[in-house]
C-alpha positions as CSV (number, residue, x, y, z in Angstrom):
1,M,0.0,0.0,0.0
2,L,2.9,2.3,0.8
3,L,4.4,1.6,-2.6
4,F,1.1,2.5,-4.3
5,A,1.0,5.8,-2.5
6,E,4.5,6.6,-3.5
7,I,3.7,5.8,-7.1
8,L,0.7,8.1,-7.0
9,R,2.7,10.9,-5.5
10,T,5.4,10.6,-8.1
11,L,2.8,10.5,-10.9
12,S,1.1,13.6,-9.6
13,L,4.4,15.4,-9.3
14,V,5.2,14.6,-12.9
15,I,1.8,15.8,-14.1
16,L,2.2,19.0,-12.2
17,I,5.6,19.7,-13.6
18,I,4.5,19.0,-17.2
19,S,1.3,21.1,-16.9
20,S,3.1,24.0,-15.3
21,S,5.8,24.0,-17.9
22,F,3.2,24.2,-20.7
23,Y,1.4,27.0,-18.9
24,L,4.7,28.8,-18.4
25,R,5.4,28.4,-22.1
26,H,1.9,29.9,-22.8
27,L,2.6,32.8,-20.5
28,T,5.9,33.5,-22.2
29,K,4.3,33.6,-25.6
30,T,1.5,35.8,-24.3
31,K,4.2,38.1,-22.7
32,K,5.7,38.6,-26.2
33,Q,2.4,39.6,-27.7
34,R,1.0,41.8,-25.0
35,K,1.5,42.9,-21.4
36,L,0.5,40.3,-18.9
37,S,-2.3,41.0,-16.5
38,L,-1.5,41.1,-12.8
39,S,-2.7,37.6,-12.1
40,E,-0.9,36.2,-15.2
41,F,2.3,38.0,-14.0
42,F,1.9,36.5,-10.6
43,W,1.6,33.0,-12.0
44,F,4.5,33.6,-14.3
45,I,6.8,34.5,-11.4
46,L,5.4,31.8,-9.1
47,I,6.0,29.0,-11.6
48,Q,9.5,30.1,-12.2
49,V,10.3,30.2,-8.5
50,A,8.6,26.8,-8.0
51,F,10.8,25.3,-10.8
52,L,13.9,26.8,-9.1
53,L,13.0,25.5,-5.7
54,F,12.2,22.0,-7.2
55,A,15.7,22.0,-8.9
56,I,17.4,23.0,-5.7
57,S,15.5,20.3,-3.7
58,L,16.5,17.7,-6.3
59,L,20.2,18.7,-6.1
60,L,20.1,18.5,-2.3
61,F,18.5,15.1,-2.5
62,V,21.1,13.8,-4.9
63,F,24.2,15.2,-3.2
64,M,23.3,14.7,0.5
């Protein structure tokens, strides 16, 4: 049962990373066409910070 929970957690993490990267790509294209609204700009910054923190956590997990 614990293995099943771990697989579900990993699968959800992969889906979140893929979907947020597609949305970040969409926001980048939108930013080139027009100025982002306040909520779009907030999500643009938040997704970039989340990717940075995720990369740092992976590096810490690998090297410690």
